[in-house]
N, C-alpha and C positions, 0 to 999 in steps of 0.2 A: 439399388441396382440400376444401372444405365438401361435404356430402352433403344432397341434396334428400330422399333416402329411406334409411333404415337399418332393419334388422330383426335379430332374434336369435331364433332357434329358432321362427320364426313358422310355426304349424301350424293346418291344417284338413284332417282326413282323413276321408273319407266311408266308406272301407273301407281295409283294409290296402294301402298302396301306391296309393291313389287319392285325389287331392286335392293338397295341397301340405305337405310335411313338413320341419321344421327349418330353414327358409330363413334365411340370413344375407345379407341384400341390402345392397349398397352402391351407391347411384346417385349420382353426383356432380352437383353443381349445374352448370347451364349446359352440359350435355352431352346427346347422344342415346344413351340405353342401349337397345340391342337385346336383348329378352327372348325367347329362342329356344328352341324345343323342339317336338317332333312334337305333332299333335293329341291331346288327352288326357293331356298330360304334366304339367299342373298350372298353366299360365300364368293362365288365367282365375280359377282359385281364388285364386291369389296376388293378383291385382288386385282381386278382390272384398274380400279381407281389407284391402288398402290403402286402399280407398275406403269402408270401413265398410259394405258390403252384407252381409257376413257378419262374425260375431265370431270372432276366433281361438280355438281351443281351448286353445292355450297359446303362450308366447312373447310377444315385443312388437315394435312397430314405431314409427318415428317418420317422418311425412311432413310435410315443411316445418316440422319442429320440433314438431309436434302428434301427439297419439295419434289415430289413425284412428277409434277407437270413442268414446272420451269427448270428443273435441273436433270431432265430426263436423260440426256446423253451421259453425263457423268454417273448417274445412278445405274444405268443399264451395265456399265462396266464392272459394277460392284455386286450385282445380284445375279442369281440364277433362277430361272423361271420355267415351270411347266404348267401349261394351262391344261384344263380338262378336255378341251376339244382342239388341242394343238396338232396340226397335221404334220406328218414327215415329207419334206421336199421329195416329189416323185422322182426325179432324175437324178438325184444325189444319192451316192453310196454313204454308208456311215463314215467311211474314210474320208471321202471328199468333203462331207459336211464338216467333220472335225477340222480339216485343213482350212476350210473357208472361214470357220468361226475363229480359228486361231489367228487369221490374218486380220480380220475385222476388230477382234479384241487386243491385237498385238500382244499375244500370249503364245509363242511357239511352244512352250512346255505343256500347253494343254492337250497337244495331240497324244504324247505319251501317257498322260494321265488319263485321257478319255479312253485310250486303248486298253488300259488296265481295268478300268471301270466296266467296259464291254465285256472283257474277260471274266470278270467277277460275277456279272449278270448273264453270262452265256449268251451274249448278242454277237451276230455275225455282222461285222462292219463291212463286208463286201457286197452286200445286198443293197439294191436301191430302195427307196421309200416305198415304191408301189408294189415292191414284192414282199413286204413285211406284214406280218399278222398284227392284230390289235395290241397284242402283248408285247411284240417286238417294237412296235412304234413307241409304245410307253417307255420301254427300255432306252431306245435311242433319245427319247426326249429327256430322260433322266441323265443319260451320259452327257448330252450337250449342255444341260443345265448345271452340271457339277463339275466338268472338266477344268474350268478355269479357276476352281477354289474360290468362289464367291463368298463375300462376307455374310451375305444373307441369301438363303434359299427359300423360294416361295413354290410351293407345289400344291396344285389342285387336283385332288382325287388320283395320286400318282400310282396307286396300285391297281387300277381298273385293268381287267383283262389278264392279271397275272395269278399264277398258281400260288397256293398258300406257302410253299417253300421259298419263292421269290419274294413274297410279301414280307416275310420274316427277314430275309437277307436285306431288303431295302430299309426295313425298320432298324436293323443293326447299323446299316450304313449312315442313316440319319442321325442315330444316337451318337456315332463316332464324330460326326461333323460338329454337333453341339458340345460333346465333351472336349473337342479341340478348340473351343472358344468361339466358334461361329454359331450363327443363328438359323433356326429353321421355322418356318411357318408352313403348317401342314393342314391343308383343307380336306376335310373327310366327312363322310356320313357314316363310316365303319367305326363303331364305337370301340371295339376291342383292339383295333390297329392303333388308334390313338392312345388308349389307356396304357398300351405295352411300353410306349416310349415317350410319352409327353411329360413336361415338367409343369406347364400352365395349359388351361383350357378355356376356350371362349365359346359361347353358345349363341347362335343367331337363329331366330325364328321369326317368319313373317317380315323379314327385312330389318328387324330390330335385334341389337346385341342385348340379350336378356341378362347375361352373367359372364363374368370372367374371374378366374381365381386359380391359385395353384392346385395341382392335382391332389396334393396331400390334403389341402382344405376340403376338397370335394369328397375324399375318403373319410374325413371326420363326419361329414354330413350324411354319408350313406347308411342305409338301413342294414343292420346285422342281425343275425339270427342264433338263438340258443335252442338247443333240444335238451330239456331238463326231465329226468325220469324220477318219479316217486313211487313209493310202495303202496299208494292208494290213489283213488281217483280224485282229481283236484277240480276246484271251480274258479271261475274268473274273479270272485270275491276274494279269493286268497292273494291276489295280486293287487287289490284296491290300494291307491295311493302311491304305487310305485311309480316314479317319474320315468320318463323316456320311453315307455312301452307304447308300440304303435299297434301291435296285434298279437292276440293270444289265440292259439288253437289247442284245445284241450281234448285228449283221447280218454277213452273209458279204461285203458290199461295203465293209467298213471303217467303217460307221456305228455309234456307240454311243450308246444313250440312257441318261443317267444320272439317277436321281432321288436327291435328297439333302436333309437337314434341317440347318439351321444354316450356319456359315461355308461360303462357296464356295472359299476360298483353297486348301485341301488338295487339292480335286478339280482346280482349274486348274493347281496345281502339277504333278500327275502327269500331266495331260494335256499339258502342256508338255514334260516330261521324255521322253514317248512321241512327240514330234513331231506333234502335232495339226495338221491342215491347216486346219480351220475349227472354231468353236465358236459354237453358236447358243443363246442363253439364251430360255427361255419364260417368259412372265409368271406371277407367283404365282397360283395358283387356291386360294382359301380354301374352296370348297365342299367339297372332301374332308376338309379339317380339321374343318369344321363337322360333317360326316356321321360322322366318327370319334368325335367327342364325343357324337353322338346314339347311336351304337352302343355307347358305353362304352369306347372306345379312347383313349388319349392323355390323359386327365384327370390333371392334376398333373405333366405332364412339364415 
């Protein structure tokens, strides 16, 4: 699969461990790539290097086959960007801003497309930037980033200040963009938002990219849980030697909670040998796996 973004040792360090250091990114074309990490981890610094807002101190990057710094003018015509701290022009209405950007981009068709996006997001384009709430400034930033149908969309915390219904609508919109063959890099610290729409995820912690992998591979790594009920009280020794078990919780009434990672067959086989009465599987929860990577556990497993 071709990559919309690649980088090698991409670095901008404000102070030791502050910024983004040695990033080797691979963002596949036509996918939603969730760029995850706690606040201050380095996500915004990475985005600023990829969009030519700051020049990397070392390393290299290719964005849509272009160098972000040397080919900035050509690159900017092909990408749509929303920064986490992007202000709305105070004296422009949404309508006048769309008109200005359509002239700068030489994309007159983007006005109608931006108007349709604004309607979808319930944004009043007649208001000036200084009249907009935080949520509506976010909406305007999204509309102006997407109206010209860029090949690559780069969004830094795009759902800040938005209610849950709009967050879901934006997730649907980004999924539509990727399903249409374009690429989305979505930076966020909101694990459920990314899990709902991403194809790939990358984790940055303390300025270092600690992991990147398909979301499906992360699900394979996730800890799962079974509730198994027996007609007698069990003991931990009953499950000795069963691979993949991470934790056992045994109740006096014969209920055993089993957390495991990997294949379930050995666990089910032992439960059958022990004459389990019922087995209840719980859905995979990726959040703990995400958080383990944040805390520095589990990388490279």
